[in-house]
Steps between C-alpha positions, in 0.01 A plus 500: 500500500644836394482779760395830350665819625270801512661800348423842653485788254786751545262792566321314780831388648630859501183623670532232769857608567394867531218413740733290715756782510232755597373279783852450624564876506176570685581230757849641551368857537236394752757306704740799498225738610400269784858469622545881477188563706614245759833677531337842542284399791150604598590851625675601177216361289249707698708816441518431127126439481432824685730691263319356198163603645624855567639538147174373351295740712715798398471403134121467518465830689723680251296362211169626637647837597637546150159412355335759727756769417466432130122529528538842661725626224294376210377803303139546409471314172176671407590732214362850532252580226553838334266702285616580151562859610843660545584805711849633421703764684754732338751645749817704509845342517461417871220257420301397807778565752367518856408854603422620148160601368518214251536255790167619643340475157630144460358402839162640398515304174574179689203567729279548197635180344397300808147638467455495124747224396650734241865441408741778606850590384733800488774637275757768604622763254880480490746745355397860441207601718280687254161462337669428168694208649193377689293466181670183365448329836136609503455376143637166611227473765235591244633243255478241778126574507500647851138587580578741785820705486622679811770766480697623803721807462490821301660373178299179497179698554582736215559210262179329612288816459624533145421135424155482665302668218652253252413193710144554619447130575775516763437644848771724643563571869754782539674550833727795574534874516542546127245530224151631555433266794238542766475365854166342413589151381139420423451761232651637185492872578573619149245278328308695240758779491683352204806417713386167646377218275301346784720195560726664761484489879732731697653456845758693701743349750377496858424289802205329332666444165515121533128472571409752230706319237343167598154656472578658162637174356206300638253739334683490168529121506138469609379680190669231292306217658 
């Protein structure tokens, strides 16, 4: 009788060898860990366990604190909705520097923007401070389709008064001591006299300038829906 020898495929034999090696390594690692713990003793093991617990607690606390801090710093993701109305300020070379008349005008415009949701912006006239040099800057605002144009300063006012009759669909709010201004921001004092086209509101610097500018812009924006 011939005895048959069962042949094991090479792939299966290689897998068996890998499994045996893995089991051997796990057994060796477990034995080494057990011997190490026995050498340390109960007191040392307790200290190590306590240290692990403390580290874990600190990590968890830090995680939740960082989540809380991040939540506080998250900005409001709700985008502000603006009307399709632009109020633009033309200033002298100092722009809206604190303490200037233009700074008060800008604050009033921002107040009006919060109420009406109109967009606000400003442009300073640089270089020569004259009406002639202010005109190109003013024309730039008009070309940008600014619906309400505010001018702060004598030269800016002069340029705006000259442009107002040519741009009757634009509302002008003129702030300063120049031009033919009036302290009454709610009226156009020269209307009907041939000097005022009816789309100008005047205001002079003063303690209530911010509120008066806000009121003037709100009225002008309000007429545009």
